[in-house]
PDB file of N, CA, C and O in Angstrom:
ATOM      1  N   UNK A   1       0.832  -1.195   0.017  1.00  0.00           N
ATOM      2  CA  UNK A   1      -0.031   0.006  -0.002  1.00  0.00           C
ATOM      3  C   UNK A   1       0.900   1.245  -0.010  1.00  0.00           C
ATOM      4  O   UNK A   1       0.663   2.168  -0.789  1.00  0.00           O
ATOM      5  N   UNK A   2       1.906   1.287   0.801  1.00  0.00           N
ATOM      6  CA  UNK A   2       2.808   2.440   0.891  1.00  0.00           C
ATOM      7  C   UNK A   2       3.520   2.654  -0.417  1.00  0.00           C
ATOM      8  O   UNK A   2       3.753   3.794  -0.820  1.00  0.00           O
ATOM      9  N   UNK A   3       3.876   1.561  -1.099  1.00  0.00           N
ATOM     10  CA  UNK A   3       4.559   1.634  -2.369  1.00  0.00           C
ATOM     11  C   UNK A   3       3.696   2.288  -3.411  1.00  0.00           C
ATOM     12  O   UNK A   3       4.182   3.117  -4.179  1.00  0.00           O
ATOM     13  N   UNK A   4       2.410   1.934  -3.460  1.00  0.00           N
ATOM     14  CA  UNK A   4       1.498   2.514  -4.421  1.00  0.00           C
ATOM     15  C   UNK A   4       1.312   4.027  -4.165  1.00  0.00           C
ATOM     16  O   UNK A   4       1.287   4.824  -5.103  1.00  0.00           O
ATOM     17  N   UNK A   5       1.187   4.391  -2.915  1.00  0.00           N
ATOM     18  CA  UNK A   5       1.044   5.824  -2.570  1.00  0.00           C
ATOM     19  C   UNK A   5       2.275   6.575  -2.980  1.00  0.00           C
ATOM     20  O   UNK A   5       2.172   7.649  -3.574  1.00  0.00           O
ATOM     21  N   UNK A   6       3.465   6.033  -2.675  1.00  0.00           N
ATOM     22  CA  UNK A   6       4.691   6.713  -3.059  1.00  0.00           C
ATOM     23  C   UNK A   6       4.832   6.821  -4.550  1.00  0.00           C
ATOM     24  O   UNK A   6       5.253   7.859  -5.060  1.00  0.00           O
ATOM     25  N   UNK A   7       4.490   5.770  -5.261  1.00  0.00           N
ATOM     26  CA  UNK A   7       4.574   5.791  -6.714  1.00  0.00           C
ATOM     27  C   UNK A   7       3.589   6.827  -7.281  1.00  0.00           C
ATOM     28  O   UNK A   7       3.945   7.562  -8.202  1.00  0.00           O
ATOM     29  N   UNK A   8       2.384   6.897  -6.761  1.00  0.00           N
ATOM     30  CA  UNK A   8       1.379   7.829  -7.241  1.00  0.00           C
ATOM     31  C   UNK A   8       1.840   9.254  -6.978  1.00  0.00           C
ATOM     32  O   UNK A   8       1.656  10.134  -7.820  1.00  0.00           O
ATOM     33  N   UNK A   9       2.435   9.485  -5.820  1.00  0.00           N
ATOM     34  CA  UNK A   9       2.917  10.848  -5.466  1.00  0.00           C
ATOM     35  C   UNK A   9       4.086  11.230  -6.375  1.00  0.00           C
ATOM     36  O   UNK A   9       4.167  12.381  -6.801  1.00  0.00           O
ATOM     37  N   UNK A  10       4.984  10.310  -6.682  1.00  0.00           N
ATOM     38  CA  UNK A  10       6.123  10.589  -7.591  1.00  0.00           C
ATOM     39  C   UNK A  10       5.583  10.921  -8.982  1.00  0.00           C
ATOM     40  O   UNK A  10       6.053  11.878  -9.596  1.00  0.00           O
ATOM     41  N   UNK A  11       4.631  10.176  -9.491  1.00  0.00           N
ATOM     42  CA  UNK A  11       4.075  10.445 -10.820  1.00  0.00           C
ATOM     43  C   UNK A  11       3.402  11.800 -10.857  1.00  0.00           C
ATOM     44  O   UNK A  11       3.544  12.535 -11.834  1.00  0.00           O
ATOM     45  N   UNK A  12       2.670  12.142  -9.807  1.00  0.00           N
ATOM     46  CA  UNK A  12       2.026  13.425  -9.760  1.00  0.00           C
ATOM     47  C   UNK A  12       3.035  14.590  -9.745  1.00  0.00           C
ATOM     48  O   UNK A  12       2.812  15.616 -10.388  1.00  0.00           O
ATOM     49  N   UNK A  13       4.132  14.423  -9.014  1.00  0.00           N
ATOM     50  CA  UNK A  13       5.171  15.423  -8.954  1.00  0.00           C
ATOM     51  C   UNK A  13       5.835  15.576 -10.306  1.00  0.00           C
ATOM     52  O   UNK A  13       6.126  16.707 -10.696  1.00  0.00           O
ATOM     53  N   UNK A  14       6.086  14.534 -11.028  1.00  0.00           N
ATOM     54  CA  UNK A  14       6.707  14.591 -12.308  1.00  0.00           C
ATOM     55  C   UNK A  14       5.760  15.255 -13.306  1.00  0.00           C
ATOM     56  O   UNK A  14       6.198  16.096 -14.092  1.00  0.00           O
ATOM     57  N   UNK A  15       4.499  14.908 -13.295  1.00  0.00           N
ATOM     58  CA  UNK A  15       3.517  15.516 -14.209  1.00  0.00           C
ATOM     59  C   UNK A  15       3.370  16.984 -13.929  1.00  0.00           C
ATOM     60  O   UNK A  15       3.281  17.769 -14.874  1.00  0.00           O
ATOM     61  N   UNK A  16       3.339  17.397 -12.691  1.00  0.00           N
ATOM     62  CA  UNK A  16       3.223  18.834 -12.323  1.00  0.00           C
ATOM     63  C   UNK A  16       4.453  19.612 -12.763  1.00  0.00           C
ATOM     64  O   UNK A  16       4.342  20.732 -13.262  1.00  0.00           O
ATOM     65  N   UNK A  17       5.640  19.010 -12.577  1.00  0.00           N
ATOM     66  CA  UNK A  17       6.885  19.697 -12.984  1.00  0.00           C
ATOM     67  C   UNK A  17       6.904  19.859 -14.504  1.00  0.00           C
ATOM     68  O   UNK A  17       7.291  20.918 -14.997  1.00  0.00           O
ATOM     69  N   UNK A  18       6.496  18.836 -15.258  1.00  0.00           N
ATOM     70  CA  UNK A  18       6.467  18.872 -16.716  1.00  0.00           C
ATOM     71  C   UNK A  18       5.453  19.927 -17.198  1.00  0.00           C
ATOM     72  O   UNK A  18       5.730  20.658 -18.149  1.00  0.00           O
ATOM     73  N   UNK A  19       4.311  20.004 -16.560  1.00  0.00           N
ATOM     74  CA  UNK A  19       3.298  20.954 -16.947  1.00  0.00           C
ATOM     75  C   UNK A  19       3.721  22.399 -16.675  1.00  0.00           C
ATOM     76  O   UNK A  19       3.434  23.286 -17.479  1.00  0.00           O
ATOM     77  N   UNK A  20       4.397  22.644 -15.555  1.00  0.00           N
ATOM     78  CA  UNK A  20       4.866  23.996 -15.258  1.00  0.00           C
ATOM     79  C   UNK A  20       5.998  24.397 -16.194  1.00  0.00           C
ATOM     80  O   UNK A  20       6.090  25.574 -16.544  1.00  0.00           O
ATOM     81  N   UNK A  21       6.829  23.516 -16.602  1.00  0.00           N
ATOM     82  CA  UNK A  21       7.904  23.830 -17.598  1.00  0.00           C
ATOM     83  C   UNK A  21       7.233  24.133 -18.940  1.00  0.00           C
ATOM     84  O   UNK A  21       7.612  25.091 -19.614  1.00  0.00           O
ATOM     85  N   UNK A  22       6.250  23.337 -19.332  1.00  0.00           N
ATOM     86  CA  UNK A  22       5.536  23.611 -20.597  1.00  0.00           C
ATOM     87  C   UNK A  22       4.841  24.938 -20.570  1.00  0.00           C
ATOM     88  O   UNK A  22       4.875  25.686 -21.547  1.00  0.00           O
ATOM     89  N   UNK A  23       4.208  25.239 -19.455  1.00  0.00           N
ATOM     90  CA  UNK A  23       3.519  26.506 -19.302  1.00  0.00           C
ATOM     91  C   UNK A  23       4.479  27.670 -19.377  1.00  0.00           C
ATOM     92  O   UNK A  23       4.176  28.678 -20.016  1.00  0.00           O
ATOM     93  N   UNK A  24       5.621  27.556 -18.742  1.00  0.00           N
ATOM     94  CA  UNK A  24       6.621  28.602 -18.754  1.00  0.00           C
ATOM     95  C   UNK A  24       7.173  28.806 -20.150  1.00  0.00           C
ATOM     96  O   UNK A  24       7.398  29.949 -20.548  1.00  0.00           O
ATOM     97  N   UNK A  25       7.402  27.749 -20.909  1.00  0.00           N
ATOM     98  CA  UNK A  25       7.935  27.846 -22.235  1.00  0.00           C
ATOM     99  C   UNK A  25       6.892  28.479 -23.220  1.00  0.00           C
ATOM    100  O   UNK A  25       7.267  29.119 -24.202  1.00  0.00           O
ATOM    101  N   UNK A  26       5.610  28.285 -22.933  1.00  0.00           N
ATOM    102  CA  UNK A  26       4.615  28.850 -23.799  1.00  0.00           C
ATOM    103  C   UNK A  26       4.308  30.332 -23.392  1.00  0.00           C
ATOM    104  O   UNK A  26       3.643  31.045 -24.143  1.00  0.00           O
ATOM    105  N   UNK A  27       4.767  30.764 -22.270  1.00  0.00           N
ATOM    106  CA  UNK A  27       4.542  32.147 -21.862  1.00  0.00           C
ATOM    107  C   UNK A  27       5.396  33.117 -22.663  1.00  0.00           C
ATOM    108  O   UNK A  27       6.478  32.760 -23.130  1.00  0.00           O
ATOM    109  N   UNK A  28       4.923  34.318 -22.819  1.00  0.00           N
ATOM    110  CA  UNK A  28       5.628  35.340 -23.538  1.00  0.00           C
ATOM    111  C   UNK A  28       6.802  35.840 -22.670  1.00  0.00           C
ATOM    112  O   UNK A  28       6.619  36.113 -21.484  1.00  0.00           O
ATOM    113  N   UNK A  29       7.980  35.957 -23.248  1.00  0.00           N
ATOM    114  CA  UNK A  29       9.152  36.388 -22.504  1.00  0.00           C
ATOM    115  C   UNK A  29       9.087  37.886 -22.280  1.00  0.00           C
ATOM    116  O   UNK A  29       8.785  38.645 -23.201  1.00  0.00           O
ATOM    117  N   UNK A  30       9.369  38.313 -21.061  1.00  0.00           N
ATOM    118  CA  UNK A  30       9.524  39.716 -20.759  1.00  0.00           C
ATOM    119  C   UNK A  30      10.933  40.149 -21.132  1.00  0.00           C
ATOM    120  O   UNK A  30      11.901  39.524 -20.697  1.00  0.00           O
ATOM    121  N   UNK A  31      11.069  41.196 -21.919  1.00  0.00           N
ATOM    122  CA  UNK A  31      12.468  41.631 -22.325  1.00  0.00           C
ATOM    123  C   UNK A  31      13.188  42.212 -21.165  1.00  0.00           C
ATOM    124  O   UNK A  31      12.619  42.962 -20.371  1.00  0.00           O
ATOM    125  N   UNK A  32      14.469  41.862 -21.057  1.00  0.00           N
ATOM    126  CA  UNK A  32      15.376  42.428 -20.001  1.00  0.00           C
ATOM    127  C   UNK A  32      15.725  43.825 -20.322  1.00  0.00           C
ATOM    128  O   UNK A  32      16.022  44.154 -21.471  1.00  0.00           O
ATOM    129  N   UNK A  33      15.696  44.689 -19.292  1.00  0.00           N
ATOM    130  CA  UNK A  33      16.200  46.063 -19.433  1.00  0.00           C
ATOM    131  C   UNK A  33      17.450  46.196 -18.613  1.00  0.00           C
ATOM    132  O   UNK A  33      17.502  45.692 -17.491  1.00  0.00           O
ATOM    133  N   UNK A  34      18.461  46.857 -19.128  1.00  0.00           N
ATOM    134  CA  UNK A  34      19.755  47.008 -18.462  1.00  0.00           C
ATOM    135  C   UNK A  34      19.526  47.606 -17.113  1.00  0.00           C
ATOM    136  O   UNK A  34      18.823  48.610 -16.999  1.00  0.00           O
ATOM    137  N   UNK A  35      20.115  47.005 -16.045  1.00  0.00           N
ATOM    138  CA  UNK A  35      19.967  47.492 -14.689  1.00  0.00           C
ATOM    139  C   UNK A  35      18.729  47.017 -13.967  1.00  0.00           C
ATOM    140  O   UNK A  35      18.486  47.394 -12.820  1.00  0.00           O
ATOM    141  N   UNK A  36      17.949  46.197 -14.630  1.00  0.00           N
ATOM    142  CA  UNK A  36      16.657  45.709 -14.040  1.00  0.00           C
ATOM    143  C   UNK A  36      16.987  44.792 -12.845  1.00  0.00           C
ATOM    144  O   UNK A  36      17.867  43.937 -12.941  1.00  0.00           O
ATOM    145  N   UNK A  37      16.302  44.971 -11.764  1.00  0.00           N
ATOM    146  CA  UNK A  37      16.452  44.108 -10.615  1.00  0.00           C
ATOM    147  C   UNK A  37      15.648  42.811 -10.862  1.00  0.00           C
ATOM    148  O   UNK A  37      14.463  42.862 -11.191  1.00  0.00           O
ATOM    149  N   UNK A  38      16.309  41.656 -10.700  1.00  0.00           N
ATOM    150  CA  UNK A  38      15.637  40.393 -10.989  1.00  0.00           C
ATOM    151  C   UNK A  38      15.463  39.646  -9.662  1.00  0.00           C
ATOM    152  O   UNK A  38      16.333  39.678  -8.791  1.00  0.00           O
ATOM    153  N   UNK A  39      14.325  38.981  -9.537  1.00  0.00           N
ATOM    154  CA  UNK A  39      14.019  38.215  -8.341  1.00  0.00           C
ATOM    155  C   UNK A  39      14.049  36.712  -8.778  1.00  0.00           C
ATOM    156  O   UNK A  39      13.017  36.107  -9.067  1.00  0.00           O
ATOM    157  N   UNK A  40      15.242  36.171  -8.808  1.00  0.00           N
ATOM    158  CA  UNK A  40      15.419  34.767  -9.260  1.00  0.00           C
ATOM    159  C   UNK A  40      15.833  33.893  -8.055  1.00  0.00           C
ATOM    160  O   UNK A  40      16.848  34.110  -7.392  1.00  0.00           O
ATOM    161  N   UNK A  41      14.969  32.896  -7.829  1.00  0.00           N
ATOM    162  CA  UNK A  41      15.306  31.957  -6.784  1.00  0.00           C
ATOM    163  C   UNK A  41      15.886  30.704  -7.376  1.00  0.00           C
ATOM    164  O   UNK A  41      16.826  30.127  -6.828  1.00  0.00           O
ATOM    165  N   UNK A  42      15.323  30.267  -8.513  1.00  0.00           N
ATOM    166  CA  UNK A  42      15.854  29.023  -9.173  1.00  0.00           C
ATOM    167  C   UNK A  42      15.672  29.190 -10.693  1.00  0.00           C
ATOM    168  O   UNK A  42      14.603  29.563 -11.175  1.00  0.00           O
ATOM    169  N   UNK A  43      16.739  28.903 -11.412  1.00  0.00           N
ATOM    170  CA  UNK A  43      16.678  28.878 -12.877  1.00  0.00           C
ATOM    171  C   UNK A  43      16.175  27.511 -13.289  1.00  0.00           C
ATOM    172  O   UNK A  43      16.695  26.482 -12.860  1.00  0.00           O
ATOM    173  N   UNK A  44      15.149  27.520 -14.134  1.00  0.00           N
ATOM    174  CA  UNK A  44      14.571  26.269 -14.610  1.00  0.00           C
ATOM    175  C   UNK A  44      15.210  25.876 -15.923  1.00  0.00           C
ATOM    176  O   UNK A  44      15.573  24.715 -16.109  1.00  0.00           O
ATOM    177  N   UNK A  45      15.355  26.811 -16.831  1.00  0.00           N
ATOM    178  CA  UNK A  45      16.036  26.493 -18.089  1.00  0.00           C
ATOM    179  C   UNK A  45      16.495  27.750 -18.774  1.00  0.00           C
ATOM    180  O   UNK A  45      15.963  28.832 -18.525  1.00  0.00           O
ATOM    181  N   UNK A  46      17.506  27.613 -19.658  1.00  0.00           N
ATOM    182  CA  UNK A  46      17.986  28.680 -20.494  1.00  0.00           C
ATOM    183  C   UNK A  46      18.010  28.128 -21.906  1.00  0.00           C
ATOM    184  O   UNK A  46      18.621  27.090 -22.160  1.00  0.00           O
ATOM    185  N   UNK A  47      17.327  28.835 -22.856  1.00  0.00           N
ATOM    186  CA  UNK A  47      17.292  28.394 -24.202  1.00  0.00           C
ATOM    187  C   UNK A  47      17.950  29.471 -25.088  1.00  0.00           C
ATOM    188  O   UNK A  47      17.583  30.644 -25.034  1.00  0.00           O
ATOM    189  N   UNK A  48      18.929  29.041 -25.905  1.00  0.00           N
ATOM    190  CA  UNK A  48      19.591  29.926 -26.787  1.00  0.00           C
ATOM    191  C   UNK A  48      19.455  29.387 -28.207  1.00  0.00           C
ATOM    192  O   UNK A  48      19.798  28.230 -28.453  1.00  0.00           O
ATOM    193  N   UNK A  49      18.957  30.206 -29.162  1.00  0.00           N
ATOM    194  CA  UNK A  49      18.830  29.720 -30.503  1.00  0.00           C
ATOM    195  C   UNK A  49      20.200  29.369 -31.120  1.00  0.00           C
ATOM    196  O   UNK A  49      21.210  30.027 -30.866  1.00  0.00           O
ATOM    197  N   UNK A  50      20.187  28.319 -31.930  1.00  0.00           N
ATOM    198  CA  UNK A  50      21.380  27.855 -32.612  1.00  0.00           C
ATOM    199  C   UNK A  50      21.470  28.503 -33.989  1.00  0.00           C
ATOM    200  O   UNK A  50      20.549  28.366 -34.794  1.00  0.00           O
ATOM    201  N   UNK A  51      22.562  29.206 -34.274  1.00  0.00           N
ATOM    202  CA  UNK A  51      22.768  29.817 -35.586  1.00  0.00           C
ATOM    203  C   UNK A  51      24.157  29.518 -36.057  1.00  0.00           C
ATOM    204  O   UNK A  51      25.060  29.385 -35.230  1.00  0.00           O
ATOM    205  N   UNK A  52      24.382  29.402 -37.376  1.00  0.00           N
ATOM    206  CA  UNK A  52      25.711  29.091 -37.889  1.00  0.00           C
ATOM    207  C   UNK A  52      26.591  30.372 -37.936  1.00  0.00           C
ATOM    208  O   UNK A  52      27.816  30.262 -37.994  1.00  0.00           O
ATOM    209  N   UNK A  53      25.988  31.570 -37.912  1.00  0.00           N
ATOM    210  CA  UNK A  53      26.711  32.784 -37.945  1.00  0.00           C
ATOM    211  C   UNK A  53      26.954  33.350 -36.543  1.00  0.00           C
ATOM    212  O   UNK A  53      26.237  33.048 -35.588  1.00  0.00           O
ATOM    213  N   UNK A  54      27.970  34.162 -36.463  1.00  0.00           N
ATOM    214  CA  UNK A  54      28.264  34.919 -35.259  1.00  0.00           C
ATOM    215  C   UNK A  54      27.323  36.148 -35.252  1.00  0.00           C
ATOM    216  O   UNK A  54      27.512  37.080 -36.034  1.00  0.00           O
ATOM    217  N   UNK A  55      26.354  36.138 -34.399  1.00  0.00           N
ATOM    218  CA  UNK A  55      25.359  37.263 -34.381  1.00  0.00           C
ATOM    219  C   UNK A  55      24.707  37.347 -32.998  1.00  0.00           C
ATOM    220  O   UNK A  55      24.847  36.451 -32.166  1.00  0.00           O
ATOM    221  N   UNK A  56      24.002  38.434 -32.786  1.00  0.00           N
ATOM    222  CA  UNK A  56      23.257  38.592 -31.550  1.00  0.00           C
ATOM    223  C   UNK A  56      21.953  37.836 -31.678  1.00  0.00           C
ATOM    224  O   UNK A  56      21.233  37.982 -32.665  1.00  0.00           O
ATOM    225  N   UNK A  57      21.654  37.031 -30.680  1.00  0.00           N
ATOM    226  CA  UNK A  57      20.370  36.256 -30.647  1.00  0.00           C
ATOM    227  C   UNK A  57      19.623  36.572 -29.360  1.00  0.00           C
ATOM    228  O   UNK A  57      20.217  37.030 -28.384  1.00  0.00           O
ATOM    229  N   UNK A  58      18.321  36.324 -29.365  1.00  0.00           N
ATOM    230  CA  UNK A  58      17.536  36.530 -28.146  1.00  0.00           C
ATOM    231  C   UNK A  58      17.357  35.161 -27.427  1.00  0.00           C
ATOM    232  O   UNK A  58      16.692  34.253 -27.924  1.00  0.00           O
ATOM    233  N   UNK A  59      17.967  35.073 -26.272  1.00  0.00           N
ATOM    234  CA  UNK A  59      17.902  33.874 -25.464  1.00  0.00           C
ATOM    235  C   UNK A  59      16.746  34.099 -24.448  1.00  0.00           C
ATOM    236  O   UNK A  59      16.359  35.230 -24.151  1.00  0.00           O
ATOM    237  N   UNK A  60      16.224  32.972 -23.937  1.00  0.00           N
ATOM    238  CA  UNK A  60      15.154  33.064 -22.892  1.00  0.00           C
ATOM    239  C   UNK A  60      15.596  32.266 -21.635  1.00  0.00           C
ATOM    240  O   UNK A  60      16.131  31.162 -21.728  1.00  0.00           O
ATOM    241  N   UNK A  61      15.358  32.847 -20.529  1.00  0.00           N
ATOM    242  CA  UNK A  61      15.560  32.161 -19.276  1.00  0.00           C
ATOM    243  C   UNK A  61      14.243  31.985 -18.564  1.00  0.00           C
ATOM    244  O   UNK A  61      13.499  32.946 -18.373  1.00  0.00           O
ATOM    245  N   UNK A  62      13.953  30.772 -18.174  1.00  0.00           N
ATOM    246  CA  UNK A  62      12.753  30.479 -17.384  1.00  0.00           C
ATOM    247  C   UNK A  62      13.208  30.251 -15.944  1.00  0.00           C
ATOM    248  O   UNK A  62      14.124  29.472 -15.683  1.00  0.00           O
ATOM    249  N   UNK A  63      12.554  30.943 -15.023  1.00  0.00           N
ATOM    250  CA  UNK A  63      12.977  30.865 -13.640  1.00  0.00           C
ATOM    251  C   UNK A  63      11.800  30.978 -12.688  1.00  0.00           C
ATOM    252  O   UNK A  63      10.697  31.355 -13.084  1.00  0.00           O
ATOM    253  N   UNK A  64      12.043  30.653 -11.455  1.00  0.00           N
ATOM    254  CA  UNK A  64      11.068  30.774 -10.371  1.00  0.00           C
ATOM    255  C   UNK A  64      11.473  31.911  -9.480  1.00  0.00           C
ATOM    256  O   UNK A  64      12.628  31.981  -9.060  1.00  0.00           O
ATOM    257  N   UNK A  65      10.536  32.828  -9.170  1.00  0.00           N
ATOM    258  CA  UNK A  65      10.835  33.948  -8.295  1.00  0.00           C
ATOM    259  C   UNK A  65      10.566  33.608  -6.814  1.00  0.00           C
ATOM    260  O   UNK A  65      10.150  32.494  -6.496  1.00  0.00           O
ATOM    261  N   UNK A  66      10.802  34.563  -5.932  1.00  0.00           N
ATOM    262  CA  UNK A  66      10.643  34.281  -4.495  1.00  0.00           C
ATOM    263  C   UNK A  66       9.211  34.044  -4.094  1.00  0.00           C
ATOM    264  O   UNK A  66       8.962  33.509  -3.014  1.00  0.00           O
ATOM    265  N   UNK A  67       8.262  34.419  -4.919  1.00  0.00           N
ATOM    266  CA  UNK A  67       6.814  34.148  -4.619  1.00  0.00           C
ATOM    267  C   UNK A  67       6.457  32.739  -5.120  1.00  0.00           C
ATOM    268  O   UNK A  67       5.360  32.250  -4.845  1.00  0.00           O
ATOM    269  N   UNK A  68       7.357  32.091  -5.839  1.00  0.00           N
ATOM    270  CA  UNK A  68       7.072  30.749  -6.371  1.00  0.00           C
ATOM    271  C   UNK A  68       6.500  30.739  -7.752  1.00  0.00           C
ATOM    272  O   UNK A  68       6.202  29.679  -8.301  1.00  0.00           O
ATOM    273  N   UNK A  69       6.334  31.972  -8.352  1.00  0.00           N
ATOM    274  CA  UNK A  69       5.808  32.063  -9.715  1.00  0.00           C
ATOM    275  C   UNK A  69       6.899  31.766 -10.722  1.00  0.00           C
ATOM    276  O   UNK A  69       8.072  32.066 -10.503  1.00  0.00           O
ATOM    277  N   UNK A  70       6.486  31.165 -11.839  1.00  0.00           N
ATOM    278  CA  UNK A  70       7.413  30.893 -12.960  1.00  0.00           C
ATOM    279  C   UNK A  70       7.340  32.050 -13.928  1.00  0.00           C
ATOM    280  O   UNK A  70       6.254  32.433 -14.364  1.00  0.00           O
ATOM    281  N   UNK A  71       8.515  32.624 -14.276  1.00  0.00           N
ATOM    282  CA  UNK A  71       8.590  33.763 -15.169  1.00  0.00           C
ATOM    283  C   UNK A  71       9.582  33.420 -16.249  1.00  0.00           C
ATOM    284  O   UNK A  71      10.457  32.570 -16.084  1.00  0.00           O
ATOM    285  N   UNK A  72       9.411  34.133 -17.402  1.00  0.00           N
ATOM    286  CA  UNK A  72      10.297  33.963 -18.580  1.00  0.00           C
ATOM    287  C   UNK A  72      10.850  35.301 -18.930  1.00  0.00           C
ATOM    288  O   UNK A  72      10.109  36.277 -19.047  1.00  0.00           O
ATOM    289  N   UNK A  73      12.173  35.366 -19.104  1.00  0.00           N
ATOM    290  CA  UNK A  73      12.899  36.588 -19.414  1.00  0.00           C
ATOM    291  C   UNK A  73      13.652  36.415 -20.677  1.00  0.00           C
ATOM    292  O   UNK A  73      14.372  35.431 -20.847  1.00  0.00           O
ATOM    293  N   UNK A  74      13.498  37.404 -21.626  1.00  0.00           N
ATOM    294  CA  UNK A  74      14.254  37.385 -22.834  1.00  0.00           C
ATOM    295  C   UNK A  74      15.425  38.356 -22.765  1.00  0.00           C
ATOM    296  O   UNK A  74      15.272  39.483 -22.294  1.00  0.00           O
ATOM    297  N   UNK A  75      16.576  37.929 -23.226  1.00  0.00           N
ATOM    298  CA  UNK A  75      17.750  38.822 -23.219  1.00  0.00           C
ATOM    299  C   UNK A  75      18.594  38.501 -24.443  1.00  0.00           C
ATOM    300  O   UNK A  75      18.486  37.427 -25.034  1.00  0.00           O
ATOM    301  N   UNK A  76      19.455  39.480 -24.815  1.00  0.00           N
ATOM    302  CA  UNK A  76      20.294  39.310 -26.012  1.00  0.00           C
ATOM    303  C   UNK A  76      21.692  38.892 -25.593  1.00  0.00           C
ATOM    304  O   UNK A  76      22.226  39.315 -24.568  1.00  0.00           O
ATOM    305  N   UNK A  77      22.257  38.041 -26.437  1.00  0.00           N
ATOM    306  CA  UNK A  77      23.611  37.587 -26.242  1.00  0.00           C
ATOM    307  C   UNK A  77      24.223  37.164 -27.606  1.00  0.00           C
ATOM    308  O   UNK A  77      23.499  36.991 -28.586  1.00  0.00           O
ATOM    309  N   UNK A  78      25.546  37.002 -27.648  1.00  0.00           N
ATOM    310  CA  UNK A  78      26.120  36.532 -28.902  1.00  0.00           C
ATOM    311  C   UNK A  78      25.876  35.005 -29.029  1.00  0.00           C
ATOM    312  O   UNK A  78      25.852  34.260 -28.050  1.00  0.00           O
ATOM    313  N   UNK A  79      25.702  34.608 -30.271  1.00  0.00           N
ATOM    314  CA  UNK A  79      25.461  33.174 -30.491  1.00  0.00           C
ATOM    315  C   UNK A  79      26.724  32.378 -30.211  1.00  0.00           C
ATOM    316  O   UNK A  79      27.819  32.936 -30.159  1.00  0.00           O
ATOM    317  N   UNK A  80      26.567  31.049 -30.029  1.00  0.00           N
ATOM    318  CA  UNK A  80      27.689  30.205 -29.678  1.00  0.00           C
ATOM    319  C   UNK A  80      28.639  30.097 -30.884  1.00  0.00           C
ATOM    320  O   UNK A  80      29.774  29.652 -30.714  1.00  0.00           O
ATOM    321  N   UNK A  81      28.218  30.484 -32.080  1.00  0.00           N
ATOM    322  CA  UNK A  81      29.118  30.435 -33.237  1.00  0.00           C
ATOM    323  C   UNK A  81      30.221  31.424 -33.085  1.00  0.00           C
ATOM    324  O   UNK A  81      31.266  31.256 -33.714  1.00  0.00           O
ATOM    325  N   UNK A  82      30.055  32.463 -32.277  1.00  0.00           N
ATOM    326  CA  UNK A  82      31.054  33.534 -32.104  1.00  0.00           C
ATOM    327  C   UNK A  82      32.316  32.984 -31.358  1.00  0.00           C
ATOM    328  O   UNK A  82      33.421  33.488 -31.562  1.00  0.00           O
ATOM    329  N   UNK A  83      32.149  32.028 -30.564  1.00  0.00           N
ATOM    330  CA  UNK A  83      33.294  31.443 -29.763  1.00  0.00           C
ATOM    331  C   UNK A  83      34.138  30.574 -30.643  1.00  0.00           C
ATOM    332  O   UNK A  83      35.335  30.441 -30.389  1.00  0.00           O
ATOM    333  N   UNK A  84      33.569  29.967 -31.678  1.00  0.00           N
ATOM    334  CA  UNK A  84      34.387  29.033 -32.511  1.00  0.00           C
ATOM    335  C   UNK A  84      35.015  29.715 -33.736  1.00  0.00           C
ATOM    336  O   UNK A  84      35.850  29.117 -34.415  1.00  0.00           O
ATOM    337  N   UNK A  85      34.616  30.968 -34.021  1.00  0.00           N
ATOM    338  CA  UNK A  85      35.211  31.716 -35.159  1.00  0.00           C
ATOM    339  C   UNK A  85      36.409  32.508 -34.655  1.00  0.00           C
ATOM    340  O   UNK A  85      36.445  32.998 -33.527  1.00  0.00           O
ATOM    341  N   UNK A  86      37.390  32.605 -35.553  1.00  0.00           N
ATOM    342  CA  UNK A  86      38.551  33.369 -35.210  1.00  0.00           C
ATOM    343  C   UNK A  86      38.646  34.681 -35.912  1.00  0.00           C
ATOM    344  O   UNK A  86      39.602  35.428 -35.699  1.00  0.00           O
TER     345      UNK A  86
END
């Protein structure tokens, strides 16, 4: 009986985590402003577009704030192609 309860709880936790991540990825990213104060407790994911050229791309960071809300922040950075070019 305890094993079933533990298994059901684990499955529920995994499903909830997956749904929160999907919800965060579908949310519109708030653009970062230079000097903006950020309330980041835990970073969930960072997504950077893959491009073959060295260029500025818009990356997104999904994180949880101190209130427990999931937020998405968009910011600009150089693509990973810039580090491999001489």
